[in-house]
Structures are given as structure tokens and as C-alpha cells.
N, C-alpha and C positions, 0 to 999 in steps of 0.2 A: 285741158289744164296744161300750162307750160312746164318745161323740164325743171325750172327752179322750184315750182310748187310741189314737185314730187320727191324732193330731197328727203331723206330719212335720217340724215346724220344728226348728231346731237352736239352741237358746239358748246352748249352750257347746260346747266341743271334743268331738268324737265321731267315731267311724268308723261310719257307717251300714252295716248288714248287707244290702248290695244283692243279695248272692248268695242271699238267702232271700226275695227279693221274691215276693209272692204264695203263699208256703208257710205252713202251719200249724205251730207250733213249740210243744212242751211245755218248760217251764223249771222247775227245781226249785232253790230256794235264793234267797232275796230279801234277802241281805246287800248290802253295797256293790257288789261285782262283779256280783251278780245283777241289781241294779236298773240298773247301766249296760249290762248285756247286753240287758235288756228294752228300754231306750231305743234302743239300737242297732238291734234287730230291728224295732221299730216305724218308726224312721226309714228303715229300708231297705225297708219295705213288707210286713213279714211279719204274720201273725196269731198272737199270743201268748197261750197260756194258762199261768198261773203259779201256783205253790203253794210253800208252806214249812210245815214242821211247827210252827213257832213262831207263835202267834197275833198277837204284837205285830208281827212282820215282815209277816204278811199284812195287818194293819190299815195299816201304813205304806205298803205298795204300793198298796192301795186308795185311800188318800188322794191318791196320785200319778196316780190315773186308770187304774191297770193293772188288767186283768181277772184276777181271782184265783178259782180253782175247784179243788176237790180232784181231783187227777189219778187217784185210785183209781176215780173214777166217770166218767172220760173215754173217749171212743171213740179208742183208740190207732191205729186204722187210718188215720186222717186226718193223723197227724203225720209230718213229714219228719225230725224230729230231737228228741232230748231233750237239753237243755242242762243239765248238771250244775254246781253251784257246786264249786270244787275241794276244799272241806272235807268233801263228801258221800262216803261210802265207795262205791267202784266194785267192790272185789273183797273186801278184808279190813277188819275181822275177819269181816264178812259183807256182802253187797251191800245197799245201801239198797233199800227196797221199790219204788222206782221203776225200778231196773234190770231186775229180771225182767219187769216189765210192758213195758218198751221192747224188750227182746230177744224177748219172745214175739210181739210185733207186728212184728218185723223193722225197729225203728226204731233208727237210728244214735244213739250215745250220745257227746256231745261236750262241749267246754268253750268258754269265751270265746276262748282262744288259737287254737282251731281256726277260729273264725268269722274272726278276723283274718287267718289264714293263707290262707283262701279269698279274702278281700278282696284281700289282697296279690297272690295269683295272678291275680285278674281285672284289678286296677287298675294295678299297677306291679310285675311279676314280678322286675325287676331292682333294685327299691329295696332298699338295704342293710338287712338284718334281723340284728341281733346278739342271740343268745339265750344267756343265761348261767345256769348251774346248778352244783350241788355241794352238799356238806353244809354247809360253812362258808365265808364270805367272800363270798357271792353279793351281798349289798346293797352292800358297799363297792365291789366290783369293778364292779357296775353303775353306781353313782354316779360312780365315778372315771372310767370309760370314757366315760360320757355328758359328764362335765365337760370332759375332754380334747377330745372332738370339738366341743363347743360353743365352747370357747376357740379352736379352729381355725376358727370361722366356719361351721360345718356347721349344717344344720337337723336338730335332734335331738329325738325324742320318747322319753321314758323312762318305764317303767312296768312293770306286770305284778305279781309277787309283792312288789315293793319298795313298793307302796302305791297307785299310781294304776292303776285297772283298765285293761287294754289297750284296750278299746273307748271309753274316755273320752278316748283320745289322738286326735290329728289322723289322718286315714286315710293309708295308704301312698301315696306320690307320687314321681315320678322325682327322685332326689337327696335325699329325706328318709330319714334314718336312725332306725330304731326300735331302741332298746337296752332289752331286756326280760330282767327276772329271772324265771326259771321254777321253781317247785316241782315236786317229783316228781308231785304231785297234778295239777297243770296239764299236765305232760307226758303223763301217762297218758290225758288227755282230748283229745289233739291227734294224730289219726292221720296228718295230712298235714304234720307239722312238717318243714320243710326250710329252715333259716335260711341265709343267705348266709355267716355266721360263727357256728359253734357252739362254746361254751365250757363245759368240764367241769373244775372247779377241783380237787376232791378228793372221796373217799368214805370215810366212816366210818358205822358203824351208827346209824340214825336212822329213826324212824317205822315200825319193822318191824312194829308191830301193824297198820299200814295196807297193808303190802306182803307180809307173810308170811315173807319171808327176805331176808337180804342179797343174795343172788343176784338176786331179783326186783327189789329196789331198785336194784341196780346196772344191771340190764338197762333199766329204765325211763330212768335217768339217760343211759345211753349213747346213746339215740335222739336227744339234742340234737346230738351230734357225728356220728353215723352217716349222717345225712341232710344234713349241712352242706356247703356248698361248700368252706370252710376250717374245719378243726378245730383248736382250741387246747386242750390237755389238760395238766393238771398231773400229773406222773407220779411223785409221791413216796409213793403207796401202791400196794399190789399190784393193787387192782381197777382204778384209772386206767391203771397201766402196762400191764395186759393189753388194756384198751380201746385204748390207743394203738397197741399192737402190731397189733391187728386192723384199724386204720384205715390205708388206703392214702393216699398223698399226694393233695392237699396237707394238710399238718398242721404244727403247731408245737407241740413239747413243751416244758413249763416245768418246770425242775429247780431245787429250792431247795438251794443248798449242794451241788450234784451236778455231774456232767459231761455236757455235751451229747454226743449220739452222732451227730448228723446236721446238716448245714447248715440253718440256720433255727432250731434249738433255741435257747431262751433260758435263762440260768443266772442265779440269784440269787446274787451273791456279796457278802455283807455288804450295803452300800448300793449296790452297783453291779449293774447288769443287763447282762450281756455275751451276745453271741451265740457259739454254738459256733465255735471258732477264735480267740476272744479279743477281737473288736471290741466296744467298749462301746456300748451303746444307750441307757443312762439312768443317771443318778446321783441317788440319793435322799438324799444327805447333808444334814442339817439340815431335811429336810421333816418336820416334827412329826406331821402326819396320817398319814405312811406309815411309822411306826416299826415295826421288827419283821420277821422273816422272812416271816410270813404276808402282811404288806402288801407285801413285796417281790414275793411271788408275784401278788397283785393288781395291782401295777403293771406286772409283766411281761406280764400279760394285756393291759392297756391299751395297752402298748407294741406288742404283736403286732397288736391291732386297728388302732391308729393307722397302723402301717406298712402293713398290707393296704389301708387306705382312702386312702393317699397323703398322710399328714401328715408334714411334714418334721421333722427332729430338733429344730431350735430351737423350733418351735411345740409339739411334744410336751413338751420340758423345761418350757416356761412353763406348759402345762396342769397337769403333775405337781406343780410348785412351788406353784401357786395353788390346789390341791385343798383345800377346808376340812375335809374328813373328815365322818363321819356322827355324829350325837348317839348317845352311849351306847356307842360302839365305839371304845375307845382314844382317846376325846375329851379333848384337852388343855384343862383349864379355867384355865390360867394358873399363875402363880407367886406365892408369897409369899417374898420373899427368895430363898434357894437352893431352896426347896421346890417342886417340880412337882406339881400335882394332876391326876389322870388318872380320868376317868369311863368305866369299862368295864362298866356295868350290863348290857349285852347278854350278857355271859359268864355263861350260866346253867348251864354244866357245866364239868367239869374240863378237857376238850379246848379249850374256848374260853379258859379262863383261862391255860392253858399258854402260849398265845401272848403274853399280857400279861406274865407272869413272865419269859419269855425276852427280853423287850424292854428290861428295866430291872434295876438292881441297887439295893441300899440301899432296899428296898421296905417300906414301912409299909402292910400289906395288910389292907384291910377285906373280910371274907369271911363268907359265911353266908347262910342263908335256909332254904328248903324243899330239902333235899339230894337229889341224884339218887343213883342206885346207884353205889356205890363212893366216894362223897363226894369227899375231896381226896387220898386216898391215892395215886393215880396221878401227883399233882404232887411227891411226895417228893424226886425227883432235883433239884428246883429250890428246895427249902427254903433252900439255903444263900444264895439271893438275898434272902430276907426277913429284914429286920432285927426286925420285930415284927409280929405278927398281931392284929387287933382283931375279935373274934368277935360276930356279930349274929345274931338270929333263932333259929328252931327247931332249927338244926343245931349250936348252940354247944357243948353237952356232947359230942356225938359228935366235933366237930372238935377240941375240946380234948384228947380222948383220943389223936386222931391226932397232934397236934403236940406232946404232952407229952414233954419231954426233947430235942426236936429244934428247935423254934422258940419263942422267947419269945411269950407271948400274953396278951391280957387279955380277959376276958368283958365285953363292953360291953352286950349285949342290943339296943340300938337303933342306928340309923344316926347319930343325932344325937350320941350319946355316943361312938361310934367315930370320927366325924369330928373331934370336939373333941380327943379323946385322941391320935389319930394326927397331927393338925396340930401339937399341942404337942411331941410326941416327936420328929417329924421336924425342927422348927425347932431343937431342941436337939442334933440330931445333929451330929457332926464330918464326916459324909460330904459330898463336894463337891456332889452333887445328890441328896439324898433325895427319894423319890417316895412321895406318898400316893395309893395305888391302890385304887379301889373296883373289884374284879373278883371277884364273890361265889361263882362256881363253883356257883351254887344258883338255883333258881326264886325269885321273889319273893313267892309267894302267901301265905306266912305273915304278912307285914307290909304288903305292897303289892299292888295290883291287877295290875301288870304291871312289867316291867323298865323301861319308860319312865318311869313314875311314880317308881320307886325312883332312877333316874338324875337326874331333874328335881330330886328332894328333895336328893340329893347336891350337884348344881350350886348350888342355893339356899344350902345350908349353907356351901359353900366361898366363895361371893360374900360371905357375911355375916361371914366371918372377918376380924379386924383385919389391916391391911397390916402386912408385916413391918417392924421397925425399920430405919431406914436405916443 
């Protein structure tokens, strides 16, 4: 290994992997989290041999002084672990070629979250670790929970699947709270996962090509709460309800428009979050970043975490009120006169768009792109909320057939044309608060590289609209 790879200095925030000191580690996957993991392992005193199937990723790693060598030619008997990037298949549709090599040599297969868990166990086992998963709502719940805790003056590190690799955060320490979003891929690579608070929001079919079945997918998600000190579980789908039933106390069940069954359960009732028995714990009235029942569930989770960590009611309320929301997720872009503009570009399927349509009426709906299976037909019970639909992208003809005779629509083709048409029609509407909503229910790949670029373009277009007449 070159001199550059043996550096131990820490020029930025990092959790050094001290539990791997003196060990030889194989690593596959040199994207952002992979590079952060290499830096952590080196800083902790490990000897790392890294590889990636992508030549550009290998070159980038070499430029940073990382030792890169084909793991197919390595002596696996010397490795203590194989660290896989979360995007690398562990089981389905078939294991990556590194997996049988590791198993054949009796080498543990782990991810960066597992390294963090080992560091926490060694350095500060009582430091709060809040782990959040679910099919939908993970990022908003993670950001909201971290925001509420920071507003309460706590030392908070936020990362994981939400964007910042966990090993790029400051290390576990007494009193420091890590609020971490976890994907199923990350959970599957974390055998010692045992957060102090584990959160499971909901479960709907997702990534089944990587998990084989819904039952496998649900079983992986369940691990976040099965090993947690406190389990917080949304119970509005059958899979999560069954998981909650299998969990012994302590637990908090979150019900949306339901009825709590036990002390400590939290129920979302419109804009109110109440505890079983009727005591109000939060009021979301007027908080634009937390519109809709799905955000009520997210906020109820933040309430449960804050209460468990000793945050008083007034401080909690201030944190909820000041939450700015996340870009592209029911993001309020402001008003032009009576017209509210909302960027929900992250809604890449009908299930996500359903949450937005439930949050508003008098909707001028910009919809379309690269359609998912089923298109927008599952949203038909909510079509009465749509004043007019503006169709964009490759799905335009298919969506026109679905809407024909049920919702007025215009084939606009581009986001630019749709934004202009929707803004004009909404401004002319007699409704008290017409909404121009970008919630495409589709992937962006037909016209944009990702949903972020699509949402950013919509924001720019809205900002360029003339101000409404006084």
C-alpha cells in the first residue's frame, strides 16, 4: 500500500473504524459511501483492498491514494470482512461475484452501517441511535426528527440513505444523537443492528427484484425494530401491523385516522396528533411543510422520538413549526395571488402522488413522464380533486386515455408548457385556493436525468412567472 493510503489524519468529519485496526478488509463499490468507508477504515488502522467494476470509479479511487486491485485475484483467507456498497446485490436477482468468494473463505459480508454499529458498541453504547426505515417517507421523517432534536439544542448527526454516508459523520459519543435513514439494502448488510429507537413507517411492494418476495422485503425491514430498545411502528398496512403485534413492549404504534389500542399509541387526526385516550401531543395546523396525512405520520414519529429523548412539548412544537421541509417532497414554492405552487417531483409512482392529491383540492395537476406499472389508474378515486391535468412526457397518450371523460386534460408535452398553462388556468379559477401541483407519478428519465433536475426546473419556471396582479 502506498504512503498516501496509510495516512491517518482527519481533514473532515469522520468516524474512524477503530474496531478494524490491524485487520485486512476487502471492499467492493467505490461510489460516495464506498470512498467514505475506505477513508474510515484507513483512519482506524485497517489495511484495505478495494475494487469496483466501473473503471472510472477505480481511477477516481486511485487518484485519492486508495489501493485498488481486482478482488478476483486476491487471497481471501487474509480478509476479516468484505464491505459491500448497498447497491450491490447480496442475494437477488443473483449474488454479486464477490459474495460467493467471501462465503467460500468464511469472510463476513457487511456494510458501512455495520461498521458504525461496531464503533458505537465500542465507544458509546448508550449514545442515542435513531434508525428510520419504511417504503415511503423515510427522508422527510429523518430530516424532521433531526431538525426537532437540533432545535432542542441536542448534538445531532444525520445521514445514511438520506445523503451523507454514515461514516462521514462525527463518531458516536455520549449525548450525541445519530439520526440515520436506512434502506433495505443497508439493513441487509448490518447483522448487529440494534438502535436505541427503531422506526418502521410503512411497507408496500418495492425493490422486489432485489429481495425475491414481499415477505423477504418485510422481514429485512422488521430487523430495524426487532432489535431496537424502543420500536415506533406505523400500523396502517397489514405487514407493519403484524410486525407491531410481534413486538413486545416498549413500542409506540402510529395510526393515521385510526384508533389507538394501547397507552402510548399516537393517532393522526387531521392536523392533530393525539395519544390513545385523547391527550393532544402536537398540532400541525398551518405548517405548510407538513401538509397531508402522510406528513402527519412523519410528524407523529418525530413526536414519539422527541418524547422518548426528553424533549418538552413547547420545544417540540417550535421544532415542528420551523421545519422547512425537503426539496421535491410536497415543497411549497410560494404563491402568485391565490395560487399555491407545490413541487412534488419526488413522487415517481402513483402511491407517492396519492399523498399529494389527498392534501389538496382544486388541483391543476402536472403529471407524466416514464410511467410505472399501472400508471395513474390507482388514483382514480381522487380524480374529483383535480380541476385540470397537464400531461407531460412519454406517458401522455396512455394517461390521456385513463383520464378521458373523467378529468379535463391538456397534452402539454413539456414541463415548460405545462407550467405556463397550469399557472394561467389556476389564476383564472374561481376556487379560493387553486393549487398548481407537480406530482408526476412517473420516473423522470424520458426528459430529465432524475427527479431532482425535474423539480429544480419546475422551481425555476415558477420563480420566473410574473407576480399576480394586486
